[in-house]
C-alpha positions in Angstrom: -58.5 43.0 121.6 -55.1 42.8 120.0 -54.1 44.1 116.5 -51.6 43.4 113.8 -50.5 46.8 112.5 -48.8 45.6 109.3 -50.1 42.2 108.3 -48.1 42.1 105.0 -44.8 42.2 106.9 -42.9 39.1 108.0 -42.0 38.1 111.5 -41.9 40.8 114.2 -42.1 43.5 111.5 -45.8 42.9 111.4 -46.0 44.6 114.8 -48.5 42.8 117.0 -50.0 45.1 119.7 -51.4 43.1 122.6 -54.7 44.4 124.1 -54.5 47.6 122.0 -58.3 48.1 121.7 -60.3 48.3 124.9 -63.6 46.5 124.6 -66.7 47.2 126.8 -67.0 43.5 127.6 -64.7 40.5 127.6 -64.4 38.2 124.6 -64.7 34.6 125.8 -63.8 31.5 123.7 -64.0 33.2 120.4 -63.0 36.1 118.2 -65.0 38.5 116.0 -65.3 37.7 112.4 -64.2 40.2 109.8 -65.3 39.2 106.2 -63.2 40.6 103.4 -65.7 42.5 101.3 -63.2 44.0 98.9 -61.9 40.9 97.2 -63.8 41.7 94.0 -64.4 39.2 91.1 -61.8 36.6 90.2 -60.6 37.6 86.8 -60.3 34.7 84.4 -62.1 32.3 86.6 -64.9 30.0 85.1 -66.8 30.6 88.3 -67.2 34.3 87.5 -69.6 34.5 84.6 -70.8 38.1 85.1 -68.1 39.5 82.9 -66.8 41.8 85.6 -63.2 43.0 85.8 -61.2 44.1 88.9 -60.7 47.9 88.6 -58.4 48.9 91.4 -59.3 51.4 94.1 -56.5 53.4 95.7 -56.4 54.0 99.4 -53.6 54.4 102.0 -52.9 55.3 105.6 -49.8 56.8 107.3 -48.1 56.9 110.7 -45.2 59.2 111.8 -42.0 58.0 113.4 -42.2 58.5 117.1 -38.7 60.0 117.1 -39.0 62.1 113.9 -42.4 63.5 113.0 -41.1 64.3 109.5 -40.5 60.6 108.7 -43.7 58.8 107.8 -44.6 55.2 107.1 -47.2 54.9 104.3 -49.2 51.7 104.2 -51.1 50.7 101.1 -54.8 49.8 101.6 -55.8 49.6 98.0 -58.1 46.8 96.9 -59.6 45.0 93.8 -56.2 43.6 92.9 -53.7 46.4 92.3 -50.5 45.3 90.7 -48.4 48.5 90.6 -48.0 51.5 92.8 -46.8 55.1 92.2 -46.3 57.5 95.1 -45.9 61.3 94.6 -45.1 62.9 98.0 -45.6 66.5 96.9 -42.2 67.7 98.0 -40.2 67.6 94.7 -38.7 64.2 95.5 -38.7 61.4 92.9 -41.8 59.2 92.7 -41.7 55.9 94.6 -42.9 52.6 93.3 -42.8 50.6 96.5 -46.1 49.3 97.8 -45.7 50.7 101.4 -42.8 53.0 101.6 -41.1 55.2 104.2 -40.6 58.9 103.4 -38.9 61.8 105.2 -40.2 65.2 104.3 -37.7 68.2 104.2 -39.5 70.4 106.7 -42.9 71.1 108.4 -45.8 72.2 106.2 -48.7 70.8 104.2 -47.9 68.2 101.5 -50.2 67.0 98.7 -49.5 63.2 98.7 -50.9 61.1 95.9 -51.0 57.3 95.3 -51.9 55.8 91.9 -52.5 52.0 91.7 -52.9 50.1 88.4 -53.6 46.7 86.9 -54.3 45.5 83.3 -57.9 46.9 83.5 -57.4 50.5 84.7 -55.8 52.9 87.2 -57.0 54.9 90.2 -55.5 57.8 92.1 -56.2 59.1 95.6 -54.6 62.3 97.1 -54.5 63.6 100.6 -53.2 66.8 102.2 -50.8 65.8 105.0 -50.1 68.6 107.6 -46.7 68.2 109.5 -46.4 70.6 112.4 -47.4 74.3 112.6 -45.3 77.5 113.0 -48.1 80.0 113.9 -51.7 80.2 114.8 -52.5 81.3 111.2 -50.6 78.5 109.6 -52.9 76.6 107.3 -51.7 73.3 108.7 -53.4 74.1 112.1 -56.8 74.1 110.4 -56.2 70.5 109.2 -56.3 69.0 112.6 -59.2 66.7 113.3 -59.6 65.8 116.9 -62.3 63.5 118.3 -62.9 62.5 122.0 -64.7 59.4 122.9 -66.7 58.6 125.0 -68.1 61.9 126.2 -69.2 61.7 129.0 -66.4 59.4 130.1 -65.9 57.2 133.2 -62.4 55.9 133.0 -60.3 56.3 129.8 -60.8 59.0 127.3 -59.8 58.1 123.7 -58.4 61.2 121.9 -57.9 60.6 118.1 -55.9 63.1 116.1 -56.2 62.9 112.4 -54.9 64.7 109.3 -52.3 66.5 111.4 -48.9 65.3 112.6 -47.7 67.4 115.5 -44.1 68.4 116.0 -44.5 68.3 119.8 -48.1 67.9 120.6 -49.5 68.1 124.1 -53.0 67.9 125.5 -53.9 69.5 128.8 -57.0 69.2 130.9 -58.3 72.0 133.1 -61.1 72.0 135.7 -64.0 74.4 135.4 -62.1 77.1 137.3 -59.2 76.9 134.9 -56.7 75.0 137.0 -54.6 72.4 135.2 -55.2 68.8 136.4 -53.6 66.6 133.7 -51.2 66.9 130.8 -49.6 64.4 128.4 -48.1 64.1 125.0 -50.5 63.8 122.1 -49.5 61.9 119.0 -51.1 61.3 115.6 -53.7 58.6 115.8 -55.4 57.3 118.9 -54.3 58.4 122.4 -55.6 57.1 125.7 -56.0 59.4 128.7 -56.6 57.9 132.1 -59.2 60.0 133.9 -60.1 57.4 136.6 -58.7 59.5 139.5 -60.3 62.8 138.5 -63.5 63.8 140.3 -66.8 64.1 138.3 -67.4 67.3 136.6 -66.8 69.3 133.4 -63.2 69.7 132.1 -61.7 71.8 129.4 -59.1 70.3 127.1 -56.5 72.2 125.1 -54.3 70.8 122.4 -51.0 72.7 121.9 -48.3 72.0 119.4 -45.1 73.7 120.7 -46.3 77.2 121.5 -49.3 77.2 119.2 -52.8 76.3 120.4 -54.4 74.2 117.8 -57.8 73.0 119.2 -59.8 73.1 122.4 -63.0 71.6 123.7 -64.9 70.1 126.7 -65.4 66.7 128.2 -67.6 65.5 131.0 -66.4 63.1 133.6 -69.1 61.0 135.3 
């Protein structure tokens, strides 16, 4: 399946990624349907007689720049008709009122980022701790890393998803059961695909390192 990363942007800025999601079977002469369950009531419409109002719900995602891990793109995912946005990036910089801004943080660390969305009915705020890099094994940002591997056991491609942690220079390495390295590649925030087709069946250890600091480790079974 292909994806549109930024559907609110115009032209090539919407970033279409062809075949970005691997499906277990082919899709023939059709596409999946994705109903929009978050439209909410239509305020002021004679068709809406329940007397409900749209109270906005704040939500966002972020992606780091591939060349500068301190520069993040924030994408608003709020719903129920937000009309204004206020961003607080937790680094002492002025608040931002753009719907989906870019922001460069001054240095690595953990930042408490908050988004407030509003309309004529109410406001709502969501905050997230964003960890950018780590300088030592005791750094609090290391504990923020959330790594998932799927599927496990794996036959061909292992999907490694890194969340709530943006590495400065992340790398994941695989070792066989005797401890010999068999594979290594860069690991970025978000979803990463590791080709394990040429590896023999068995148990492998994986280790995620950011610079010189080991952040996480685990096991994966190759069928």
